[in-house]
Structures are given as C-alpha cells and as structure tokens.
Residue frames as qw, qx, qy, qz and C-alpha x, y, z in Angstrom:
[[0.834, -0.495, -0.139, -0.198, 76.69, 63.37, 125.09],
 [0.894, -0.201, 0.005, 0.400, 80.33, 62.29, 125.22],
 [0.170, -0.859, 0.165, 0.453, 81.74, 65.61, 124.21],
 [0.439, -0.154, 0.665, 0.585, 82.95, 64.27, 120.76],
 [0.516, 0.697, 0.086, -0.490, 82.00, 65.82, 117.37],
 [0.778, 0.242, 0.461, 0.352, 82.68, 64.51, 114.00],
 [0.057, 0.816, -0.191, -0.543, 84.88, 66.65, 111.73],
 [0.787, 0.343, 0.446, 0.253, 85.48, 66.35, 108.03],
 [0.298, -0.279, 0.344, 0.845, 87.75, 68.00, 105.53],
 [0.462, 0.556, -0.034, -0.690, 86.36, 70.06, 102.71],
 [0.867, 0.348, 0.355, -0.015, 85.42, 68.04, 99.69],
 [0.744, 0.599, 0.017, 0.297, 88.47, 67.41, 97.47],
 [0.058, 0.843, -0.381, 0.374, 91.00, 68.94, 99.84],
 [0.893, -0.159, -0.383, 0.175, 93.14, 66.22, 101.31],
 [0.446, 0.287, -0.380, 0.758, 95.50, 68.68, 102.97],
 [0.419, -0.688, -0.088, -0.587, 92.87, 70.09, 105.33],
 [0.810, -0.546, 0.132, -0.170, 93.77, 67.62, 108.08],
 [0.740, 0.456, -0.438, 0.230, 97.39, 66.68, 107.04],
 [0.002, -0.590, 0.581, -0.560, 98.93, 67.62, 110.35],
 [0.702, -0.256, 0.441, -0.497, 96.51, 65.43, 112.42],
 [0.958, 0.239, -0.117, -0.106, 96.74, 62.55, 109.90],
 [0.502, 0.555, -0.563, 0.352, 100.56, 62.66, 110.37],
 [0.264, -0.469, 0.629, -0.561, 100.31, 62.70, 114.13],
 [0.860, -0.089, 0.267, -0.426, 97.80, 59.82, 114.15],
 [0.877, 0.359, -0.317, 0.046, 100.13, 57.71, 111.82],
 [0.291, 0.509, -0.659, 0.472, 103.04, 58.33, 114.08],
 [0.569, -0.327, 0.448, -0.607, 100.88, 57.48, 117.18],
 [0.961, 0.111, -0.012, -0.252, 99.86, 54.09, 115.57],
 [0.802, 0.407, -0.382, 0.212, 103.37, 53.11, 114.50],
 [0.191, 0.505, -0.579, 0.611, 105.22, 54.38, 117.70],
 [0.356, -0.224, 0.603, -0.678, 102.70, 53.32, 120.30],
 [0.809, 0.084, 0.173, -0.555, 99.49, 51.32, 119.26],
 [0.885, 0.281, -0.342, -0.143, 101.14, 48.64, 117.08],
 [0.330, 0.479, -0.730, 0.358, 104.09, 47.94, 119.43],
 [0.005, -0.097, 0.849, -0.520, 102.17, 46.72, 122.40],
 [0.404, -0.492, -0.684, -0.356, 98.89, 45.26, 123.81],
 [0.204, -0.425, 0.315, -0.823, 97.09, 47.18, 126.47],
 [0.158, -0.138, -0.926, 0.313, 95.81, 45.32, 129.64],
 [0.015, 0.685, 0.664, -0.299, 92.99, 47.65, 130.22],
 [0.214, 0.868, 0.255, 0.369, 91.62, 51.12, 129.18],
 [0.391, -0.905, 0.106, 0.129, 93.50, 52.74, 132.24],
 [0.701, -0.237, 0.419, 0.526, 96.76, 51.17, 130.90],
 [0.500, 0.500, 0.411, 0.575, 96.11, 52.69, 127.47],
 [0.084, -0.969, -0.174, -0.155, 95.28, 56.08, 128.93],
 [0.615, -0.686, 0.221, 0.320, 98.49, 55.97, 130.82],
 [0.647, -0.027, 0.494, 0.580, 100.56, 55.05, 127.90],
 [0.304, 0.749, 0.426, 0.406, 98.73, 57.62, 125.71],
 [0.240, -0.969, -0.024, 0.042, 99.35, 60.47, 128.12],
 [0.644, -0.487, 0.381, 0.450, 103.05, 59.39, 128.34],
 [0.590, 0.360, 0.503, 0.518, 103.22, 59.30, 124.51],
 [0.156, 0.887, 0.318, 0.295, 101.74, 62.74, 124.08],
 [0.436, -0.862, 0.143, 0.216, 104.16, 64.13, 126.66],
 [0.662, -0.250, 0.487, 0.512, 107.02, 62.56, 124.85],
 [0.467, 0.535, 0.492, 0.504, 105.84, 63.78, 121.46],
 [0.027, 0.962, 0.181, 0.202, 105.31, 67.39, 122.60],
 [0.414, -0.881, 0.226, 0.042, 108.40, 67.67, 124.88],
 [0.559, -0.541, 0.572, 0.258, 111.08, 65.32, 123.76],
 [0.734, 0.339, 0.523, 0.271, 110.52, 63.96, 120.21],
 [0.188, -0.474, 0.355, 0.784, 112.93, 65.96, 117.91],
 [0.616, 0.677, 0.403, -0.020, 111.40, 67.07, 114.57],
 [0.538, -0.063, 0.317, 0.779, 113.78, 68.05, 111.81],
 [0.103, 0.694, 0.506, 0.503, 111.06, 70.34, 110.41],
 [0.375, -0.909, -0.166, -0.071, 111.22, 72.31, 113.62],
 [0.170, 0.817, -0.453, 0.312, 114.99, 73.04, 113.48],
 [0.608, 0.058, -0.744, 0.270, 115.70, 69.73, 115.44],
 [0.240, -0.208, 0.488, -0.813, 113.56, 70.97, 118.36],
 [0.021, 0.391, 0.907, -0.155, 110.56, 69.36, 120.01],
 [0.024, -0.695, -0.524, -0.492, 107.21, 71.11, 119.34],
 [0.432, -0.850, -0.246, 0.172, 107.25, 72.76, 122.88],
 [0.547, -0.372, 0.145, 0.736, 110.95, 73.84, 122.40],
 [0.298, 0.344, 0.517, 0.725, 109.99, 75.32, 119.03],
 [0.175, -0.828, -0.434, -0.311, 107.04, 77.17, 120.18],
 [0.497, -0.769, -0.122, 0.383, 108.96, 78.66, 123.30],
 [0.562, -0.140, 0.314, 0.752, 111.75, 79.62, 120.95],
 [0.181, 0.494, 0.544, 0.654, 109.44, 81.30, 118.54],
 [0.274, -0.857, -0.435, -0.028, 107.64, 83.38, 121.23]]
C-alpha cells in the first residue's frame, strides 16, 4: 500500500546488509541525533540535504578520499 517491503538478511550472515547498516548509523549520528525536527516536512528537507551531502560532498577514505559520486564518475 505504501510501497514499502520488509527485507531481511540470510540467517547467520550479518554482512548481507553491512553497507546499509553503516549508512544508517552515520545518518543517525550525523543528522537524527543532532537536532529536533519541527515537522515531517522539515525532516524530509533535512534528509534530502543529508543524502545530497553524503553522496556528493562527504569524503570517504575507503574511496580514495572521494565522495561516492566522485568515485563512481572516476571509475566509469
């Protein structure tokens, strides 16, 4: 109805979802725990800005000190 489906890792394999677990941990520590949101619209705006920051500006040492978008563009 809402376009959401539950997804689970394979039994006994904690690494199936490690990338997303890492992302959500960063999202919580860098956005959610740092402020109170006045409304759902305010949260959506901040979330969109964070995702843009994460993809385009946040440097990751594992990606040769590039953002995810820079790394992907460089790799292609």
